N, C-alpha and C positions, 0 to 999 in steps of 0.2 A: 859241827857241820861247817864247811869253809864258803864263805862268798862266791856267787859265782860273779864272775869276769866275762862280763858280756863283751866287748872290748876284744881281747885278742883267743876269743870262741873262733872255732874256723867254721867256717859257712857250711852246711847241707851239699851235697851234690846235686846240681843241676838235673829236674827230671828232663827226660826228652818229651816235649804236649805237642798233639798230632791237632791241627786245628779240625774241630768237628766241621762237619756240610751239614747246612741246615736243607730239610726236605725242601721242593719247590713249593710254592701257594699255587696249588691247583685250584682251588676255589676260585681265586682270580684271575687266572690264566681261562676259566671256561664262561666265568662273568663277561669276561671282556671282549672275547670268541662272540659271546651270544648277542650282544649290543654289536657288534661290527656286524653279524650277519640279520640283523633286524634293522638294520640301517640300511644294507645295502638291497634288503625287499623291499623296503620303502621306498627309496628311491628307483627301483623295478617297476612297482607300481603305479606314480605319478611318472613317468615318463611316459610322454605322447598323451596326456590327458588333456594338453591347451588344444591339440587337432580336433577333440570331439567335435561335430557343430553343436551336442546337447551343451557343451559346456561355455559356449561363445557367450559373449556377454550381447545384451538385446540393443541392438541396433537403433537409433533413431530414425523417427521417421523420413522422408526427404523430404524437406522445406519447399513450398509452394513455390512457386517459379516468379509470382508476382509477389513484390511485397511493397508495405506503404513505406512512402520515407518518412526518416524521423523530425519532424516539425524544428525550424531554427532556433537556436537559442537566443532567450529572452534578453533582452541587454538590460543589465542593472544599473537600478537607480539609486544614488546612495542621497540623499537630501542633508544629509548633517555635512555632508560637506559643505556647500552651501550655506548652509543655516552658521556652520563657525566660522565661516570666512567674512562674513557679514556684520557678527555679534558681538556685541562689545559690550564686558562686564563694569558695572559701576561699583566702587566699595568706597564707605564709609570711614574714612583713618580721621581717627580725633584728633585736634591740633595738641604738641604734646606744651603741655601748659610750664612756665619757669616760674617755678616759685620760690625760685633765691636760694635753692640748694648749691651746695658744693659739694663733691668727694674727692677723698686723698686716697691714695694707696700707699700703703704703709707695708717694705719688702722687708723692713730685717729692725731688727734692736738692739743695740750691744751696750757693754759696758765701757770700752775702750775706743778714742776716736780711730785709733789703727783701722777698728775691723769693720766702722762705719764707713770708711773714706776707699775698701778695699770691694766694700759691695758696690760705693757710690761707681765707682772705676766699673767692676762689670757692668753695670746697668750703661754708663755712657758708652761702653764697646758694643751694646746693642742698641745705641741710638735712643735712650733717654737721659731725660736732663731730671737728674734727681737732686735732693738738697736734706742734709745732715741738722738735725733739729734735737738738741740738749735737752730733755727735758727731768726735771729732778721730782723725783717720787718716794715713797715710803721706805722703798730700800734703796735709795743711793739716786747715781746720777746716771739716767740711760740716753744712747745717743741712736736716733730714731733714723730711718735713712725715708723719706717720701717722695711721693711722686705728685704732681699734681698744683693746683685745682684743676677741678675736672665738671666740665658744667653738669656735662651729662654722664651718668653712672654707666652707660654702654661704652664709654668713649674709654675708661677706666678699664671697662672690662676688655675691649679689644685689645689695650694693652696687656691686661694683664693675661690675656692667653696666648700675645707674643712673646711674652715673657716667660710662662711655662714652658714652649717650647724651644724654649732657648737652654732649659736645665735651673731657673730659680722660681722653687714654686710656694715658698712663703708671704707669696704677698697675698693682702687683705686689704678690702675697699670699706673704710669708714666714710659718712659725713665729714666734713670740714668743719673743724674748731677756731 
């Protein structure tokens, strides 16, 4: 038996196909007709129903001719307004003690003098006067960029917040040694 060659095979003649006609959906047509007729009958029944005197809403009885007038609105009395204007608050604020402590703010510690000078220049552009302290530690020479001394920690905090707003976030506040 020889293999079949499907590529060279001729096509079968096309058959003439007639389109099938579907029957009308008689049940759907009948249901729609019943719904339309029922709705029309409903509208015919309610037509003119509001004209019947029995279906009218109850009318309120007419008000008597003489009505008593409303009393005048009373004036509002706010006593706290007078109280607040004449009131003063006394607060005991303790005097700050000057215990001799001074604070410093260190914004960086660098191995090279050049890096410390760069940080000092940035702080100078922000309006802060910094100094560079060279310290010898167990692991070599360090160049610390320090601001201060500050008599109060609050002043050091104020400067630190100003410096932080401008982008330097490495500043720490310590006691002066």
